[in-house]
C-alpha positions in Angstrom: 20.0 -14.6 -0.9 21.8 -11.5 0.1 20.3 -9.8 3.2 21.6 -6.7 4.6 21.7 -7.0 8.4 21.7 -3.6 10.3 20.9 -4.8 13.7 24.5 -4.0 14.7 24.4 -0.7 12.6 21.1 0.4 14.5 22.5 -0.8 17.8 25.6 1.4 17.0 23.3 4.4 16.0 21.2 4.1 19.1 24.5 4.1 21.2 25.6 7.2 19.3 22.3 8.9 20.0 22.7 8.1 23.7 26.1 9.6 23.7 26.9 12.7 21.4 26.0 12.3 17.8 22.2 13.0 17.2 22.8 15.1 14.1 21.4 14.6 10.7 21.9 16.4 7.4 19.7 16.2 4.3 21.2 17.4 0.9 18.6 17.5 -1.6 17.8 18.1 -5.3 14.4 19.4 -6.7 13.8 21.1 -10.0 11.5 24.0 -8.9 11.7 27.8 -8.8 13.9 29.5 -6.5 12.1 30.1 -3.1 9.8 27.1 -3.5 9.2 25.7 0.1 10.3 22.2 0.9 9.0 20.4 4.2 10.6 17.8 6.3 7.6 16.0 8.0 7.7 13.3 10.8 5.1 10.7 9.2 4.7 9.0 12.5 3.7 12.0 14.7 2.5 14.3 11.9 4.9 17.0 13.0 6.9 19.5 10.8 10.5 19.0 11.5 11.7 21.9 9.3 10.9 24.1 6.3 13.5 25.3 3.7 13.5 26.7 0.3 14.9 25.7 -3.1 17.9 27.6 -4.5 19.3 26.7 -7.9 17.6 23.2 -7.7 19.1 22.5 -4.3 18.0 22.4 -0.7 19.2 21.2 2.7 18.1 20.4 6.1 20.2 20.1 9.3 18.9 19.1 12.8 19.0 16.5 15.7 16.9 13.6 16.5 16.3 11.5 19.5 15.5 8.3 17.5 15.1 7.0 14.0 11.9 8.4 12.5 9.9 7.7 9.4 9.8 10.9 7.5 9.4 12.4 4.2 11.0 15.6 2.4 9.2 17.4 -0.2 5.8 19.2 -0.9 2.3 17.9 -1.8 2.6 14.7 -3.9 6.1 15.4 -4.8 8.0 13.8 -1.8 10.6 11.2 -0.9 9.9 8.9 2.1 12.8 7.7 4.2 14.0 6.6 7.6 15.6 9.8 9.3 18.4 8.9 11.5 21.9 10.5 12.3 24.0 10.9 9.5 23.7 12.5 6.0 21.0 11.6 3.4 21.0 12.6 -0.1 17.4 13.1 -1.4 16.3 13.7 -5.0 12.8 14.7 -5.2 12.7 14.7 -9.0 13.8 11.0 -9.2 12.1 9.9 -5.8 15.2 8.4 -4.4 17.3 8.7 -1.3 20.6 7.2 0.1 23.2 7.8 2.7 22.7 6.2 6.0 22.6 2.5 7.2 18.8 2.2 7.4 18.1 4.2 4.3 20.4 2.1 2.3 19.4 -1.2 3.9 15.6 -0.6 3.2 16.5 0.7 -0.4 18.3 -2.7 -1.1 15.3 -4.5 0.3 12.7 -2.4 -1.7 14.5 -2.6 -4.9 14.6 -6.6 -4.8 11.1 -6.9 -3.4 9.5 -4.9 -6.2 11.9 -6.5 -8.7 9.7 -9.5 -8.5 6.6 -9.6 -10.7 3.3 -9.2 -8.9 2.6 -12.8 -9.3 5.8 -13.9 -7.5 4.3 -13.8 -4.1 6.2 -16.6 -2.5 9.6 -15.1 -3.5 8.5 -11.6 -2.3 7.2 -13.1 1.0 10.5 -15.0 1.7 12.5 -12.0 1.0 10.4 -9.8 3.2 10.3 -12.4 6.0 13.9 -12.7 6.1 14.6 -9.0 6.2 12.1 -8.7 9.2 13.8 -11.3 11.1 17.2 -9.6 10.5 15.8 -6.3 11.6 13.2 -7.0 14.2 14.3 -4.1 16.6 14.3 -1.4 13.9 12.1 0.5 11.3 13.7 -1.5 8.4 12.0 -4.4 9.8 8.7 -2.6 10.4 8.7 -1.3 6.8 9.5 -4.7 5.4 6.8 -6.3 7.5 4.2 -3.7 6.1 5.2 -4.9 2.7 4.9 -8.5 3.7 1.2 -7.8 4.6 0.4 -7.5 1.1 1.6 -10.9 0.1 1.4 -13.2 2.9 -0.8 -12.5 5.9 0.2 -15.7 7.7 4.0 -14.7 7.6 3.1 -11.1 8.5 1.4 -12.4 11.8 4.5 -14.6 12.5 6.9 -11.7 11.8 4.7 -9.3 13.8 5.1 -11.4 17.0 8.8 -11.2 16.5 9.1 -7.6 16.4 10.3 -5.4 19.4 7.0 -3.9 21.0 8.1 -0.4 20.0 8.3 -1.4 16.3 4.9 -3.2 16.7 3.5 0.2 17.4 5.0 1.9 14.2 1.8 3.2 12.5 2.2 1.4 9.3 2.8 -2.0 11.1 -0.2 -1.2 13.5 -2.6 -0.5 10.5 -1.6 -3.5 8.6 -2.1 -5.6 11.6 -5.7 -4.1 12.3 -6.4 -4.7 8.6 -5.5 -8.4 8.7 -7.5 -8.8 11.9 -10.6 -7.4 9.9 -9.5 -9.7 6.9 -9.9 -12.8 9.1 -13.5 -11.6 9.6 -14.0 -11.3 6.0 -12.0 -14.2 4.7 -12.7 -16.8 2.3 -15.7 -18.9 3.4 -17.3 -16.0 5.5 -20.5 -14.3 4.5 -20.3 -10.8 2.9 -20.5 -7.6 5.0 -23.0 -5.2 3.5 -22.5 -1.5 3.3 -24.2 1.6 2.0 -22.5 4.2 -0.4 -24.5 7.4 -0.4 -24.8 8.6 -4.0 -22.6 5.8 -5.3 -24.6 5.0 -8.3 -23.5 7.0 -11.5 -26.9 8.7 -11.5 -26.4 9.8 -7.9 -28.8 7.4 -6.1 -27.7 5.3 -3.2 -26.3 1.9 -3.7 -25.6 -1.0 -1.4 -23.2 -3.9 -1.8 -26.3 -6.3 -1.4 -27.8 -4.7 -4.5 -25.4 -7.0 -6.4 -24.0 -9.6 -3.9 -26.1 -12.6 -2.5 -28.6 -12.5 -5.4 -27.8 -15.7 -7.1 -24.8 -14.9 -9.2 -21.1 -14.7 -8.7 -19.9 -11.3 -8.3 -16.3 -10.1 -9.0 -15.8 -6.8 -6.9 -13.0 -4.7 -8.3 -11.6 -2.0 -5.9 -9.8 0.5 -7.8 -9.1 4.3 -8.4 -8.4 6.5 -11.3 -4.9 7.3 -10.1 -3.8 3.8 -9.6 -1.7 2.4 -12.4 -1.7 -1.3 -11.3 -5.5 -1.0 -11.2 -5.6 0.0 -14.8 -3.2 -2.8 -15.6 -5.7 -5.3 -14.4 -8.6 -4.1 -16.5 -7.8 -6.1 -19.6 -8.1 -9.3 -17.5 -11.2 -8.1 -15.8 -12.9 -7.2 -19.2 -11.8 -10.6 -20.8 -13.5 -12.3 -17.7 -16.5 -10.2 -18.0 -17.0 -10.6 -21.7 -16.6 -14.4 -21.4 -19.0 -15.1 -18.5 -21.3 -12.1 -17.7 -24.9 -13.2 -17.5 -27.3 -15.1 -15.2 -24.5 -16.6 -13.3 -21.7 -13.9 -13.1 -21.1 -10.2 -13.3 -18.5 -7.6 -12.4 -18.8 -4.6 -10.3 -15.9 -2.0 -9.9 -16.0 0.4 -7.0 -13.8 3.5 -7.0 -12.2 4.1 -3.5 -10.3 7.0 -2.2 -10.9 8.8 -5.4 -12.7 12.1 -6.4 -15.9 11.6 -8.2 -14.8 13.8 -11.1 -11.6 12.0 -11.5 -13.5 8.6 -11.5 -15.9 9.8 -14.1 -13.2 11.2 -16.3 -11.2 7.8 -16.1 -14.5 6.0 -17.0 -14.9 8.0 -20.0 -11.4 7.0 -21.4 -11.3 3.4 -20.1 -13.3 0.5 -21.5 -15.2 -0.6 -18.4 -18.6 -1.7 -19.5 -19.9 -3.4 -16.3 -21.5 -2.0 -13.2 -19.7 1.0 -11.4 -20.0 2.3 -7.8 -18.5 5.8 -7.4 -17.4 7.7 -4.1 -16.7 4.4 -2.3 -14.2 6.4 -0.1 -12.6 4.2 2.5 -15.8 2.2 3.4 -14.8 -0.9 1.6 -11.1 -0.9 2.8 -12.2 -0.4 6.4 -14.8 -3.1 6.4 -12.8 -5.6 4.4 -9.3 -4.8 5.6 -8.0 -3.7 2.2 -4.7 -2.1 2.6 -3.7 -1.8 -1.1 -5.5 -1.5 -4.6 -6.2 -3.2 -6.9 -8.0 -5.6 -4.7 -10.6 -8.1 -6.2 -13.1 -10.1 -4.1 -15.2 -12.9 -5.6 -18.5 -13.6 -3.9 -20.6 -16.6 -4.5 -24.2 -16.8 -5.4 -25.3 -16.8 -1.7 -22.9 -13.9 -0.7 -20.1 -16.1 0.6 -16.6 -14.9 -0.1 -14.9 -17.4 -2.6 -11.7 -15.7 -3.3 -9.8 -12.5 -2.4 -6.6 -10.9 -3.9 -7.1 -12.3 -7.4 -4.6 -10.9 -10.0 -3.5 -11.4 -13.6 -4.7 -14.6 -15.4 -6.1 -16.1 -12.1 -9.0 -13.8 -12.4 -10.2 -15.5 -15.5 -9.1 -18.9 -14.5 -10.7 -18.9 -11.2 -14.1 -17.7 -12.5 -13.9 -20.3 -15.4 -13.2 -23.0 -13.0 -16.1 -22.3 -10.7 -18.7 -21.8 -13.6 -17.5 -25.2 -15.1 -18.6 -27.0 -12.0 
């Protein structure tokens, strides 16, 4: 397995920062009208580092930086995220790509291989992320790789977290993932469900509780999704297959829209074939209570409300339910 080690590069970068070279340049491409504003934002602090405008499809930033920072360049949802450090970065907002400095290139190398695996190749993804974290425990490449690891192997995440430099442990994405995993431990397989209320969450506008479905004598598959989430929609055929095969006195499906606008959810529902129960306007309530850091996320509850499975994907959705109902 080829791993880009940038510990030395990061050390040299920090040495340069302490001496003379703290300068960065960003050369960008963006297909937009002349005069369109482009922002450079520090994602960690939420600070605006600079504002420039597009001229003939090009833009640029120059400045100095005290330490590597997770940032984005762009406007609205059209943005490119990267590690800002001394050196020259080329950013293409149209293509959502960036390159040019050691950390940027190292993370791109990891990211392309990590997401080159299918969503079911969790062991391979976990091994890759773990190796990158261990090789970059003192810099943001390790922090970003660890945040990706949280989505596929929480045990390895915790082991990697303990290896990180304390400053990288406080990186916002790492900290949020750590906190989410702590919550997951309280809502893990074998634990009783945690109830919550969604005001106006029923399609008719009435209030709904999770306990309206869970803990009432049936297996309940709870699907967390959003209208803007492509991977969520990709799981719908498997969810529908499972619902069509088993819904009844022993099993049912509920989908809850999270971090989504009600009108967008309703529009998506009018186009998608989702004939099971729907909860709208979930906001961030389920994520915060169940430590969900990415969607789709499916939780299977037993007849008594005990959590039976979490994170089911693809064919394992049908297979898991079929196995339980055959017992």
